[in-house]
N, C-alpha and C positions, 0 to 999 in steps of 0.2 A: 827612796830615802827622803825623809823630811829634813832632817838635820843630823849631822854626825853625832853631836852631843846627846840629843834627845834619843836617838837610836841606841847609843851606848847606855844611857840611863835606863831605858826600857829593858835592855838585856840584863843590866845589873839587878833590876827588880824582878827578873824572871818573866817578863811580859813580852808579848809580840810587839814589833815596832808599830808606831803610830803611822797610819797612812796619811797621804796628803789630804784626802777628803776629811778624815777625822780631825786632823790638825786645823784645817780651815773652819770646820764646824765648831770646834771647841774655842778657837780664837774669836770667832764671830759671836759665840755665846757670851764669852767673857766681855767682849767689847760692848755688846748690847746691854748687858747687866750693869756694867760700869757707867755707861751713859744714861741708861734708863732709871737708875736709882740715885744718881749723883753721889755714889759712894763707891769709889774704886776698890775698896777693900773687899767688897762683895764678889768681885769678879773671880779671884782665885778660889774663894770658898765655894762659890757656885760651880766652878770647874771641878773642884774636888768632889762635890756631891754628884755631878754628872759622871765622874770617873767611878765612884762607888756603884752607881746604877749600872754602868757599863760592865763593871767587874762581876756583878751579880747576874748579868743577862746571858752569860755563857758566850756563845759565838756571835751573838747579834749586837756587836758594839755599835754599829751604825744605827740600828733601831733604838738603842738606849740613848744615844746622843740626840736623835730626833725627838724622843720623848722628853728629854731635858729641855731642848729648845722650845718645844710646844708649851711645857709648863712655865718656862721663863716668859715667853710671849704673853701667856695668859695673865701671869702676875703683873707684868709690866703694863699691860693694857688696863688694869684696874685703876680707877681714878685716885684711890688713896693707897699708898704703899702699906704693906702689912707691918704692923707694929707701931705705926704712926710716929710720934716724936720720941718714943721710947727706944727706937732702934739704935741709937748711937750711944 
């Protein structure tokens, strides 16, 4: 169990509970995006997109989360953020 509330939320949504590893990976993803983009609002939106990817991946949630982490690292390593000054 990661957290009683998040487990109950997953159940209410008809989803499997989030594992400790998944929670740590998603929280790390959100942290890295918030820090790497200097826009904290992108963290939950990015976590949502990672969740969409995980939902479409069938039983390979861990692989989907890794793919999202890889994509984020690639974007964050670019010298100029996507969208430039128009992102806000």
